[in-house]
C-alpha positions, -999 to +999 in steps of 0.1 A: +000+000+000+029+023+007+037+028-030+000+035-038-005+072-031-025+086-060-063+085-054-090+093-079-125+099-064-155+090-085-188+106-073-218+127-082-214+164-082-245+174-063-241+196-033-247+169-007-222+145-021-196+172-026-199+183+010-195+147+023-165+141-001-146+173+009-137+160+044-125+127+029-103+145+004-088+168+030-080+139+054-064+119+026-042+149+016-032+154+053-020+118+054+002+124+023-020+110-005-022+128-038-057+135-052-057+133-090-084+144-114-074+119-141-082+082-134-053+071-156-029+087-131-044+069-101-034+037-084-064+038-061-098+045-075-125+053-049-162+055-055-184+075-032-221+067-032-235+032-032-231+000-052-244+017-083-217+043-080-191+016-076-202-002-107-202+031-126-167+039-113-151+007-126-169+009-159-160+045-165-123+038-156-120+007-178-119-022-153-083-015-146-063-045-132-032-023-124-049-004-095-071-010-065-107-001-062-126+008-030-162+017-024-173+043+002-211+045+011-225+080+018-251+063+039-247+047+073-251+011+060-226-009+040-233-024+006-220-054-012-193-034-029-189-005-003-167-017+025-166+017+042-190+045+051-183+082+047-185+085+085-154+062+089-130+087+073-103+084+100-106+046+100-103+044+062-072+065+060-055+051+090-062+015+078-046+025+044-016+040+060-010+012+085-018-015+059-047-030+079-065-037+046-066-067+024-071-070-013-101-090-025-101-102-061-134-105-079-139-126-111-151-107-142-169-119-174-163-108-209-192-106-234-186-105-272-215-093-294-215-107-329-177-110-330-174-072-328-175-054-295-164-070-262-177-058-229-166-065-193-191-071-164-186-074-127-221-083-118-240-099-147-249-098-183-287-101-190-307-104-221-345-100-219-374-096-243-386-060-248-422-069-256-449-093-245-434-122-264-409-148-255-372-149-266-359-180-283-322-186-277-300-216-286-277-222-257-242-237-264-217-248-238-184-249-257-194-267-289-224-286-274-259-274-282-272-277-246-308-264-250-331-241-268-344-216-243-379-200-246-389-174-221-384-138-209-346-140-209-314-152-194-289-139-168-252-148-168-237-138-135-203-137-119-200-149-083-206-114-069-235-109-093-250-140-079-263-118-050-281-094-072-304-099-102-295-136-103-306-142-067-340-126-075-347-155-100-337-182-074-301-186-086-275-197-061-251-174-042-216-183-052-183-178-033-162-154-053-131-175-046-146-198-073-137-186-108-170-194-126-201-180-140-238-189-134-266-190-160-302-184-148-335-184-165-362-157-164-397-171-168-388-201-190-416-221-207-416-258-200-442-279-217-445-311-237-432-290-267-407-267-250-381-279-226-352-262-207-331-273-177-354-253-155-327-244-130-295-223-128-262-240-137-226-230-131-198-231-156-161-235-150-137-207-160-125-226-190-160-229-206-173-208-234-211-200-233-226-191-266-261-177-270-276-177-305-308-157-309-333-174-332-339-149-360-377-150-362-379-139-326-351-113-327-373-083-318-345-061-305-339-078-271-327-056-243-292-064-230-278-052-197-242-050-185-243-046-148-264-015-142-263-002-178-284-011-209-265-018-241-276+002-271-275-024-298-308-029-316-303-064-330-280-093-320-274-127-334-245-143-315-233-137-280-202-153-266-195-151-228-164-163-209-146-156-177-120-129-180-084-136-174-083-104-153-098-099-118-109-067-102-089-059-071-108-042-043-098-030-008-115-044+022-111-044+060-097-077+073-129-086+092-153-080+063-154-111+042-178-118+013-199-141+035-200-115+063-214-092+037-240-118+026-251-124+062-253-086+069-273-080+037-298-109+037-300-125+071 
């Protein structure tokens, strides 16, 4: 930590957030940290807000694997990605100076659309129908045609994304120490004519998941990358695999992923 002294703060610029951020900035400077206004010059990137702000911060700064990310909540409660609150300013800075923090590494997935653009996700990739009509998707695991899905959509989640959208459709919560991705169905149709697995399934880091949209039902599906919608009107082929990179985040030593899960859901 001693060699990481350049901090970039990502936050909204409304009056309330700026007021709460000012004290954190001043304290960091008093402890010898340099506040930079260009994320490319930072080796610590700090989001101030909530989990949504954290997801925006990593996306806007390019999912860098050569720096550390940390999330600071402006509320009194902690989130899944925010390990600190704005009221813990002395604790945050002293922990950084005295190296009482640990680095947590989160798996990422990479999504390639029609062999053109590739997008990185920390939480999940989702594809859903935009109208009152089912999507039809051929699902391939590596080269195997696994199933033809018919329903409202599919979610492909990382282990950390398994506590978000994926959990809401009865997917499993996955330990982020496992390098894997989970595929979950949204309102699948299962009859004598249509058949899917009917449950979430988990793929190893070496697997390639391919989703091929059946052309006659390709009515401009909505695709989501974490908390953003992807503005592509038509898609035919989606390939998803685990990234070789991991996102490095700062955490207090007594705040593990499963402590977060217990605090959030139990």
